[in-house]
PDB file of N, CA, C, O and CB in Angstrom:
ATOM      1  N   MET A   1       2.519  32.892 -15.368  1.00  0.00           N
ATOM      2  CA  MET A   1       1.249  32.315 -14.980  1.00  0.00           C
ATOM      3  C   MET A   1       0.510  31.665 -16.156  1.00  0.00           C
ATOM      4  O   MET A   1      -0.088  30.606 -15.969  1.00  0.00           O
ATOM      5  CB  MET A   1       0.384  33.375 -14.356  1.00  0.00           C
ATOM      6  N   PRO A   2       0.527  32.249 -17.348  1.00  0.00           N
ATOM      7  CA  PRO A   2      -0.189  31.627 -18.458  1.00  0.00           C
ATOM      8  C   PRO A   2       0.346  30.240 -18.811  1.00  0.00           C
ATOM      9  O   PRO A   2      -0.408  29.405 -19.312  1.00  0.00           O
ATOM     10  CB  PRO A   2      -0.115  32.516 -19.670  1.00  0.00           C
ATOM     11  N   LYS A   3       1.617  29.979 -18.562  1.00  0.00           N
ATOM     12  CA  LYS A   3       2.169  28.665 -18.885  1.00  0.00           C
ATOM     13  C   LYS A   3       1.557  27.577 -18.011  1.00  0.00           C
ATOM     14  O   LYS A   3       1.401  26.445 -18.468  1.00  0.00           O
ATOM     15  CB  LYS A   3       3.689  28.672 -18.722  1.00  0.00           C
ATOM     16  N   ASN A   4       1.209  27.886 -16.779  1.00  0.00           N
ATOM     17  CA  ASN A   4       0.666  26.882 -15.873  1.00  0.00           C
ATOM     18  C   ASN A   4      -0.764  26.494 -16.221  1.00  0.00           C
ATOM     19  O   ASN A   4      -1.210  25.412 -15.842  1.00  0.00           O
ATOM     20  CB  ASN A   4       0.722  27.386 -14.457  1.00  0.00           C
ATOM     21  N   ARG A   5      -1.480  27.333 -16.920  1.00  0.00           N
ATOM     22  CA  ARG A   5      -2.888  27.061 -17.219  1.00  0.00           C
ATOM     23  C   ARG A   5      -3.069  25.876 -18.158  1.00  0.00           C
ATOM     24  O   ARG A   5      -4.079  25.178 -18.069  1.00  0.00           O
ATOM     25  CB  ARG A   5      -3.532  28.286 -17.825  1.00  0.00           C
ATOM     26  N   ARG A   6      -2.144  25.637 -19.030  1.00  0.00           N
ATOM     27  CA  ARG A   6      -2.322  24.528 -19.969  1.00  0.00           C
ATOM     28  C   ARG A   6      -2.199  23.168 -19.284  1.00  0.00           C
ATOM     29  O   ARG A   6      -2.620  22.163 -19.856  1.00  0.00           O
ATOM     30  CB  ARG A   6      -1.303  24.629 -21.092  1.00  0.00           C
ATOM     31  N   PHE A   7      -1.641  23.108 -18.091  1.00  0.00           N
ATOM     32  CA  PHE A   7      -1.499  21.844 -17.379  1.00  0.00           C
ATOM     33  C   PHE A   7      -2.673  21.561 -16.451  1.00  0.00           C
ATOM     34  O   PHE A   7      -2.734  20.481 -15.863  1.00  0.00           O
ATOM     35  CB  PHE A   7      -0.219  21.844 -16.589  1.00  0.00           C
ATOM     36  N   ILE A   8      -3.598  22.490 -16.302  1.00  0.00           N
ATOM     37  CA  ILE A   8      -4.730  22.309 -15.392  1.00  0.00           C
ATOM     38  C   ILE A   8      -5.650  21.199 -15.890  1.00  0.00           C
ATOM     39  O   ILE A   8      -6.180  20.438 -15.080  1.00  0.00           O
ATOM     40  CB  ILE A   8      -5.518  23.623 -15.243  1.00  0.00           C
ATOM     41  N   ASN A   9      -5.849  21.090 -17.187  1.00  0.00           N
ATOM     42  CA  ASN A   9      -6.806  20.140 -17.739  1.00  0.00           C
ATOM     43  C   ASN A   9      -6.209  18.765 -18.003  1.00  0.00           C
ATOM     44  O   ASN A   9      -6.825  17.957 -18.698  1.00  0.00           O
ATOM     45  CB  ASN A   9      -7.375  20.684 -19.008  1.00  0.00           C
ATOM     46  N   LYS A  10      -5.053  18.484 -17.479  1.00  0.00           N
ATOM     47  CA  LYS A  10      -4.453  17.162 -17.662  1.00  0.00           C
ATOM     48  C   LYS A  10      -5.286  16.098 -16.964  1.00  0.00           C
ATOM     49  O   LYS A  10      -5.998  16.379 -16.001  1.00  0.00           O
ATOM     50  CB  LYS A  10      -3.011  17.140 -17.130  1.00  0.00           C
ATOM     51  N   ASN A  11      -5.186  14.908 -17.453  1.00  0.00           N
ATOM     52  CA  ASN A  11      -5.911  13.790 -16.854  1.00  0.00           C
ATOM     53  C   ASN A  11      -5.335  13.489 -15.474  1.00  0.00           C
ATOM     54  O   ASN A  11      -4.124  13.330 -15.325  1.00  0.00           O
ATOM     55  CB  ASN A  11      -5.842  12.533 -17.762  1.00  0.00           C
ATOM     56  N   HIS A  12      -6.191  13.411 -14.480  1.00  0.00           N
ATOM     57  CA  HIS A  12      -5.729  13.193 -13.110  1.00  0.00           C
ATOM     58  C   HIS A  12      -5.280  11.754 -12.870  1.00  0.00           C
ATOM     59  O   HIS A  12      -4.615  11.475 -11.873  1.00  0.00           O
ATOM     60  CB  HIS A  12      -6.826  13.554 -12.131  1.00  0.00           C
ATOM     61  N   GLU A  13      -5.633  10.844 -13.765  1.00  0.00           N
ATOM     62  CA  GLU A  13      -5.229   9.449 -13.590  1.00  0.00           C
ATOM     63  C   GLU A  13      -3.715   9.286 -13.751  1.00  0.00           C
ATOM     64  O   GLU A  13      -3.135   8.347 -13.206  1.00  0.00           O
ATOM     65  CB  GLU A  13      -5.966   8.552 -14.597  1.00  0.00           C
ATOM     66  N   GLU A  14      -3.089  10.167 -14.475  1.00  0.00           N
ATOM     67  CA  GLU A  14      -1.644  10.077 -14.655  1.00  0.00           C
ATOM     68  C   GLU A  14      -0.908  10.334 -13.347  1.00  0.00           C
ATOM     69  O   GLU A  14       0.201   9.838 -13.149  1.00  0.00           O
ATOM     70  CB  GLU A  14      -1.181  11.065 -15.718  1.00  0.00           C
ATOM     71  N   LYS A  15      -1.516  11.101 -12.462  1.00  0.00           N
ATOM     72  CA  LYS A  15      -0.878  11.425 -11.196  1.00  0.00           C
ATOM     73  C   LYS A  15      -0.974  10.279 -10.199  1.00  0.00           C
ATOM     74  O   LYS A  15      -0.191  10.218  -9.251  1.00  0.00           O
ATOM     75  CB  LYS A  15      -1.498  12.671 -10.609  1.00  0.00           C
ATOM     76  N   ALA A  16      -1.917   9.378 -10.400  1.00  0.00           N
ATOM     77  CA  ALA A  16      -2.084   8.255  -9.476  1.00  0.00           C
ATOM     78  C   ALA A  16      -0.893   7.309  -9.607  1.00  0.00           C
ATOM     79  O   ALA A  16      -0.388   7.076 -10.705  1.00  0.00           O
ATOM     80  CB  ALA A  16      -3.417   7.500  -9.752  1.00  0.00           C
ATOM     81  N   HIS A  17      -0.460   6.777  -8.486  1.00  0.00           N
ATOM     82  CA  HIS A  17       0.658   5.839  -8.492  1.00  0.00           C
ATOM     83  C   HIS A  17       0.123   4.428  -8.715  1.00  0.00           C
ATOM     84  O   HIS A  17      -0.632   3.934  -7.877  1.00  0.00           O
ATOM     85  CB  HIS A  17       1.465   5.924  -7.164  1.00  0.00           C
ATOM     86  N   PRO A  18       0.480   3.766  -9.799  1.00  0.00           N
ATOM     87  CA  PRO A  18      -0.060   2.438 -10.080  1.00  0.00           C
ATOM     88  C   PRO A  18       0.414   1.370  -9.096  1.00  0.00           C
ATOM     89  O   PRO A  18      -0.237   0.335  -8.951  1.00  0.00           O
ATOM     90  CB  PRO A  18       0.314   2.029 -11.474  1.00  0.00           C
ATOM     91  N   ASP A  19       1.531   1.605  -8.424  1.00  0.00           N
ATOM     92  CA  ASP A  19       2.066   0.607  -7.510  1.00  0.00           C
ATOM     93  C   ASP A  19       1.661   0.851  -6.068  1.00  0.00           C
ATOM     94  O   ASP A  19       2.133   0.157  -5.167  1.00  0.00           O
ATOM     95  CB  ASP A  19       3.559   0.573  -7.612  1.00  0.00           C
ATOM     96  N   SER A  20       0.787   1.837  -5.833  1.00  0.00           N
ATOM     97  CA  SER A  20       0.402   2.127  -4.456  1.00  0.00           C
ATOM     98  C   SER A  20      -0.505   1.017  -3.930  1.00  0.00           C
ATOM     99  O   SER A  20      -1.340   0.509  -4.678  1.00  0.00           O
ATOM    100  CB  SER A  20      -0.307   3.501  -4.362  1.00  0.00           C
ATOM    101  N   PRO A  21      -0.364   0.632  -2.678  1.00  0.00           N
ATOM    102  CA  PRO A  21      -1.169  -0.456  -2.123  1.00  0.00           C
ATOM    103  C   PRO A  21      -2.615  -0.048  -1.896  1.00  0.00           C
ATOM    104  O   PRO A  21      -2.931   1.137  -1.785  1.00  0.00           O
ATOM    105  CB  PRO A  21      -0.568  -0.934  -0.823  1.00  0.00           C
ATOM    106  N   ASP A  22      -3.481  -1.042  -1.828  1.00  0.00           N
ATOM    107  CA  ASP A  22      -4.894  -0.799  -1.551  1.00  0.00           C
ATOM    108  C   ASP A  22      -5.069  -0.296  -0.132  1.00  0.00           C
ATOM    109  O   ASP A  22      -4.173  -0.428   0.703  1.00  0.00           O
ATOM    110  CB  ASP A  22      -5.722  -2.074  -1.771  1.00  0.00           C
ATOM    111  N   GLY A  23      -6.228   0.279   0.132  1.00  0.00           N
ATOM    112  CA  GLY A  23      -6.521   0.788   1.461  1.00  0.00           C
ATOM    113  C   GLY A  23      -6.503  -0.297   2.517  1.00  0.00           C
ATOM    114  O   GLY A  23      -6.079  -0.058   3.647  1.00  0.00           O
ATOM    115  N   LEU A  24      -6.966  -1.506   2.157  1.00  0.00           N
ATOM    116  CA  LEU A  24      -6.966  -2.607   3.121  1.00  0.00           C
ATOM    117  C   LEU A  24      -5.544  -3.000   3.513  1.00  0.00           C
ATOM    118  O   LEU A  24      -5.283  -3.323   4.672  1.00  0.00           O
ATOM    119  CB  LEU A  24      -7.704  -3.819   2.546  1.00  0.00           C
ATOM    120  N   LEU A  25      -4.643  -2.972   2.563  1.00  0.00           N
ATOM    121  CA  LEU A  25      -3.258  -3.332   2.869  1.00  0.00           C
ATOM    122  C   LEU A  25      -2.592  -2.284   3.746  1.00  0.00           C
ATOM    123  O   LEU A  25      -1.783  -2.619   4.611  1.00  0.00           O
ATOM    124  CB  LEU A  25      -2.461  -3.513   1.583  1.00  0.00           C
ATOM    125  N   VAL A  26      -2.924  -1.035   3.530  1.00  0.00           N
ATOM    126  CA  VAL A  26      -2.371   0.029   4.367  1.00  0.00           C
ATOM    127  C   VAL A  26      -2.902  -0.113   5.780  1.00  0.00           C
ATOM    128  O   VAL A  26      -2.153   0.015   6.748  1.00  0.00           O
ATOM    129  CB  VAL A  26      -2.715   1.423   3.794  1.00  0.00           C
ATOM    130  N   ALA A  27      -4.219  -0.382   5.900  1.00  0.00           N
ATOM    131  CA  ALA A  27      -4.814  -0.559   7.226  1.00  0.00           C
ATOM    132  C   ALA A  27      -4.208  -1.768   7.930  1.00  0.00           C
ATOM    133  O   ALA A  27      -3.955  -1.721   9.134  1.00  0.00           O
ATOM    134  CB  ALA A  27      -6.341  -0.718   7.117  1.00  0.00           C
ATOM    135  N   ALA A  28      -3.975  -2.849   7.191  1.00  0.00           N
ATOM    136  CA  ALA A  28      -3.396  -4.049   7.790  1.00  0.00           C
ATOM    137  C   ALA A  28      -1.952  -3.818   8.223  1.00  0.00           C
ATOM    138  O   ALA A  28      -1.505  -4.388   9.218  1.00  0.00           O
ATOM    139  CB  ALA A  28      -3.465  -5.213   6.808  1.00  0.00           C
ATOM    140  N   SER A  29      -1.232  -2.999   7.496  1.00  0.00           N
ATOM    141  CA  SER A  29       0.158  -2.745   7.874  1.00  0.00           C
ATOM    142  C   SER A  29       0.265  -1.891   9.125  1.00  0.00           C
ATOM    143  O   SER A  29       1.273  -1.940   9.830  1.00  0.00           O
ATOM    144  CB  SER A  29       0.893  -2.073   6.736  1.00  0.00           C
ATOM    145  N   LYS A  30      -0.766  -1.111   9.402  1.00  0.00           N
ATOM    146  CA  LYS A  30      -0.731  -0.235  10.574  1.00  0.00           C
ATOM    147  C   LYS A  30      -1.434  -0.840  11.780  1.00  0.00           C
ATOM    148  O   LYS A  30      -1.219  -0.392  12.907  1.00  0.00           O
ATOM    149  CB  LYS A  30      -1.359   1.094  10.242  1.00  0.00           C
ATOM    150  N   ASN A  31      -2.271  -1.850  11.563  1.00  0.00           N
ATOM    151  CA  ASN A  31      -3.052  -2.438  12.644  1.00  0.00           C
ATOM    152  C   ASN A  31      -2.882  -3.956  12.581  1.00  0.00           C
ATOM    153  O   ASN A  31      -3.503  -4.614  11.746  1.00  0.00           O
ATOM    154  CB  ASN A  31      -4.566  -2.031  12.543  1.00  0.00           C
ATOM    155  N   LYS A  32      -2.052  -4.509  13.449  1.00  0.00           N
ATOM    156  CA  LYS A  32      -1.719  -5.934  13.384  1.00  0.00           C
ATOM    157  C   LYS A  32      -2.917  -6.828  13.699  1.00  0.00           C
ATOM    158  O   LYS A  32      -3.050  -7.901  13.110  1.00  0.00           O
ATOM    159  CB  LYS A  32      -0.586  -6.244  14.345  1.00  0.00           C
ATOM    160  N   ARG A  33      -3.786  -6.412  14.611  1.00  0.00           N
ATOM    161  CA  ARG A  33      -4.975  -7.225  14.900  1.00  0.00           C
ATOM    162  C   ARG A  33      -5.866  -7.319  13.670  1.00  0.00           C
ATOM    163  O   ARG A  33      -6.392  -8.388  13.357  1.00  0.00           O
ATOM    164  CB  ARG A  33      -5.766  -6.634  16.085  1.00  0.00           C
ATOM    165  N   PHE A  34      -6.036  -6.201  12.977  1.00  0.00           N
ATOM    166  CA  PHE A  34      -6.814  -6.206  11.745  1.00  0.00           C
ATOM    167  C   PHE A  34      -6.147  -7.088  10.696  1.00  0.00           C
ATOM    168  O   PHE A  34      -6.829  -7.801   9.961  1.00  0.00           O
ATOM    169  CB  PHE A  34      -6.988  -4.778  11.211  1.00  0.00           C
ATOM    170  N   ALA A  35      -4.824  -7.044  10.622  1.00  0.00           N
ATOM    171  CA  ALA A  35      -4.102  -7.845   9.640  1.00  0.00           C
ATOM    172  C   ALA A  35      -4.319  -9.334   9.873  1.00  0.00           C
ATOM    173  O   ALA A  35      -4.561 -10.078   8.923  1.00  0.00           O
ATOM    174  CB  ALA A  35      -2.614  -7.522   9.683  1.00  0.00           C
ATOM    175  N   HIS A  36      -4.234  -9.777  11.127  1.00  0.00           N
ATOM    176  CA  HIS A  36      -4.443 -11.197  11.421  1.00  0.00           C
ATOM    177  C   HIS A  36      -5.868 -11.616  11.098  1.00  0.00           C
ATOM    178  O   HIS A  36      -6.091 -12.694  10.546  1.00  0.00           O
ATOM    179  CB  HIS A  36      -4.129 -11.495  12.891  1.00  0.00           C
ATOM    180  N   ARG A  37      -6.824 -10.780  11.435  1.00  0.00           N
ATOM    181  CA  ARG A  37      -8.218 -11.105  11.146  1.00  0.00           C
ATOM    182  C   ARG A  37      -8.464 -11.104   9.639  1.00  0.00           C
ATOM    183  O   ARG A  37      -9.178 -11.965   9.126  1.00  0.00           O
ATOM    184  CB  ARG A  37      -9.162 -10.107  11.843  1.00  0.00           C
ATOM    185  N   PHE A  38      -7.880 -10.146   8.933  1.00  0.00           N
ATOM    186  CA  PHE A  38      -8.045 -10.058   7.489  1.00  0.00           C
ATOM    187  C   PHE A  38      -7.458 -11.280   6.786  1.00  0.00           C
ATOM    188  O   PHE A  38      -8.078 -11.840   5.882  1.00  0.00           O
ATOM    189  CB  PHE A  38      -7.393  -8.786   6.961  1.00  0.00           C
ATOM    190  N   VAL A  39      -6.263 -11.689   7.203  1.00  0.00           N
ATOM    191  CA  VAL A  39      -5.610 -12.846   6.586  1.00  0.00           C
ATOM    192  C   VAL A  39      -6.384 -14.122   6.878  1.00  0.00           C
ATOM    193  O   VAL A  39      -6.529 -14.972   5.999  1.00  0.00           O
ATOM    194  CB  VAL A  39      -4.165 -12.980   7.085  1.00  0.00           C
ATOM    195  N   SER A  40      -6.885 -14.268   8.105  1.00  0.00           N
ATOM    196  CA  SER A  40      -7.634 -15.483   8.433  1.00  0.00           C
ATOM    197  C   SER A  40      -8.932 -15.555   7.640  1.00  0.00           C
ATOM    198  O   SER A  40      -9.307 -16.631   7.173  1.00  0.00           O
ATOM    199  CB  SER A  40      -7.934 -15.539   9.936  1.00  0.00           C
ATOM    200  N   GLU A  41      -9.624 -14.434   7.478  1.00  0.00           N
ATOM    201  CA  GLU A  41     -10.852 -14.434   6.677  1.00  0.00           C
ATOM    202  C   GLU A  41     -10.543 -14.688   5.204  1.00  0.00           C
ATOM    203  O   GLU A  41     -11.292 -15.395   4.530  1.00  0.00           O
ATOM    204  CB  GLU A  41     -11.599 -13.099   6.836  1.00  0.00           C
ATOM    205  N   PHE A  42      -9.461 -14.127   4.703  1.00  0.00           N
ATOM    206  CA  PHE A  42      -9.077 -14.344   3.312  1.00  0.00           C
ATOM    207  C   PHE A  42      -8.761 -15.812   3.068  1.00  0.00           C
ATOM    208  O   PHE A  42      -9.192 -16.387   2.068  1.00  0.00           O
ATOM    209  CB  PHE A  42      -7.871 -13.471   2.942  1.00  0.00           C
ATOM    210  N   ARG A  43      -8.008 -16.419   3.980  1.00  0.00           N
ATOM    211  CA  ARG A  43      -7.680 -17.839   3.829  1.00  0.00           C
ATOM    212  C   ARG A  43      -8.921 -18.708   3.923  1.00  0.00           C
ATOM    213  O   ARG A  43      -9.041 -19.706   3.213  1.00  0.00           O
ATOM    214  CB  ARG A  43      -6.668 -18.267   4.885  1.00  0.00           C
ATOM    215  N   LYS A  44      -9.845 -18.330   4.799  1.00  0.00           N
ATOM    216  CA  LYS A  44     -11.075 -19.096   4.937  1.00  0.00           C
ATOM    217  C   LYS A  44     -11.879 -19.046   3.635  1.00  0.00           C
ATOM    218  O   LYS A  44     -12.429 -20.060   3.203  1.00  0.00           O
ATOM    219  CB  LYS A  44     -11.917 -18.559   6.113  1.00  0.00           C
ATOM    220  N   LEU A  45     -11.944 -17.884   3.022  1.00  0.00           N
ATOM    221  CA  LEU A  45     -12.670 -17.747   1.761  1.00  0.00           C
ATOM    222  C   LEU A  45     -11.971 -18.477   0.620  1.00  0.00           C
ATOM    223  O   LEU A  45     -12.632 -18.950  -0.305  1.00  0.00           O
ATOM    224  CB  LEU A  45     -12.832 -16.279   1.408  1.00  0.00           C
ATOM    225  N   GLN A  46     -10.654 -18.574   0.672  1.00  0.00           N
ATOM    226  CA  GLN A  46      -9.898 -19.265  -0.366  1.00  0.00           C
ATOM    227  C   GLN A  46      -9.880 -20.780  -0.161  1.00  0.00           C
ATOM    228  O   GLN A  46      -9.479 -21.520  -1.059  1.00  0.00           O
ATOM    229  CB  GLN A  46      -8.480 -18.737  -0.406  1.00  0.00           C
ATOM    230  N   GLY A  47     -10.302 -21.238   0.992  1.00  0.00           N
ATOM    231  CA  GLY A  47     -10.316 -22.661   1.265  1.00  0.00           C
ATOM    232  C   GLY A  47      -9.001 -23.184   1.793  1.00  0.00           C
ATOM    233  O   GLY A  47      -8.757 -24.389   1.713  1.00  0.00           O
ATOM    234  N   VAL A  48      -8.156 -22.351   2.318  1.00  0.00           N
ATOM    235  CA  VAL A  48      -6.858 -22.759   2.847  1.00  0.00           C
ATOM    236  C   VAL A  48      -7.044 -23.274   4.262  1.00  0.00           C
ATOM    237  O   VAL A  48      -7.636 -22.601   5.105  1.00  0.00           O
ATOM    238  CB  VAL A  48      -5.842 -21.584   2.816  1.00  0.00           C
ATOM    239  N   LYS A  49      -6.534 -24.477   4.518  1.00  0.00           N
ATOM    240  CA  LYS A  49      -6.612 -25.054   5.858  1.00  0.00           C
ATOM    241  C   LYS A  49      -5.212 -25.427   6.305  1.00  0.00           C
ATOM    242  O   LYS A  49      -4.478 -26.070   5.555  1.00  0.00           O
ATOM    243  CB  LYS A  49      -7.555 -26.293   5.890  1.00  0.00           C
ATOM    244  N   ASN A  50      -4.833 -25.043   7.493  1.00  0.00           N
ATOM    245  CA  ASN A  50      -3.522 -25.343   8.074  1.00  0.00           C
ATOM    246  C   ASN A  50      -2.375 -24.827   7.210  1.00  0.00           C
ATOM    247  O   ASN A  50      -1.303 -25.429   7.168  1.00  0.00           O
ATOM    248  CB  ASN A  50      -3.374 -26.840   8.277  1.00  0.00           C
ATOM    249  N   GLY A  51      -2.606 -23.709   6.523  1.00  0.00           N
ATOM    250  CA  GLY A  51      -1.539 -23.093   5.747  1.00  0.00           C
ATOM    251  C   GLY A  51      -1.208 -23.791   4.447  1.00  0.00           C
ATOM    252  O   GLY A  51      -0.222 -23.434   3.802  1.00  0.00           O
ATOM    253  N   CYS A  52      -1.992 -24.773   4.037  1.00  0.00           N
ATOM    254  CA  CYS A  52      -1.702 -25.509   2.811  1.00  0.00           C
ATOM    255  C   CYS A  52      -3.006 -25.791   2.082  1.00  0.00           C
ATOM    256  O   CYS A  52      -3.945 -26.313   2.684  1.00  0.00           O
ATOM    257  CB  CYS A  52      -0.943 -26.830   3.116  1.00  0.00           C
ATOM    258  N   ASN A  53      -3.085 -25.459   0.803  1.00  0.00           N
ATOM    259  CA  ASN A  53      -4.297 -25.733   0.043  1.00  0.00           C
ATOM    260  C   ASN A  53      -4.059 -26.771  -1.048  1.00  0.00           C
ATOM    261  O   ASN A  53      -4.836 -26.846  -2.000  1.00  0.00           O
ATOM    262  CB  ASN A  53      -4.829 -24.452  -0.570  1.00  0.00           C
ATOM    263  N   SER A  54      -3.018 -27.559  -0.931  1.00  0.00           N
ATOM    264  CA  SER A  54      -2.699 -28.537  -1.970  1.00  0.00           C
ATOM    265  C   SER A  54      -3.560 -29.793  -1.887  1.00  0.00           C
ATOM    266  O   SER A  54      -3.543 -30.609  -2.809  1.00  0.00           O
ATOM    267  CB  SER A  54      -1.244 -28.919  -1.881  1.00  0.00           C
ATOM    268  N   HIS A  55      -4.317 -29.966  -0.795  1.00  0.00           N
ATOM    269  CA  HIS A  55      -5.124 -31.172  -0.626  1.00  0.00           C
ATOM    270  C   HIS A  55      -6.578 -30.962  -1.002  1.00  0.00           C
ATOM    271  O   HIS A  55      -7.441 -31.735  -0.586  1.00  0.00           O
ATOM    272  CB  HIS A  55      -5.040 -31.651   0.795  1.00  0.00           C
ATOM    273  N   GLN A  56      -6.862 -29.938  -1.774  1.00  0.00           N
ATOM    274  CA  GLN A  56      -8.243 -29.688  -2.172  1.00  0.00           C
ATOM    275  C   GLN A  56      -8.620 -30.583  -3.331  1.00  0.00           C
ATOM    276  O   GLN A  56      -7.759 -31.027  -4.091  1.00  0.00           O
ATOM    277  CB  GLN A  56      -8.448 -28.218  -2.545  1.00  0.00           C
ATOM    278  N   SER A  57      -9.913 -30.848  -3.467  1.00  0.00           N
ATOM    279  CA  SER A  57     -10.403 -31.693  -4.560  1.00  0.00           C
ATOM    280  C   SER A  57     -10.656 -30.893  -5.803  1.00  0.00           C
ATOM    281  O   SER A  57     -11.073 -31.448  -6.820  1.00  0.00           O
ATOM    282  CB  SER A  57     -11.666 -32.413  -4.154  1.00  0.00           C
TER     283      SER A  57
END
């Protein structure tokens, strides 16, 4: 038992997975209606029209 005590004070950030997706991406992967709405709003904010943003000024 005494050996386990020295690991209690470790930084909890090391346990976090750096490659884990954001909460919005997880929600979008589980809810297709939310995903379509999320992508359309994201494209609208980015200025993407008709799937192509190469014609912007």
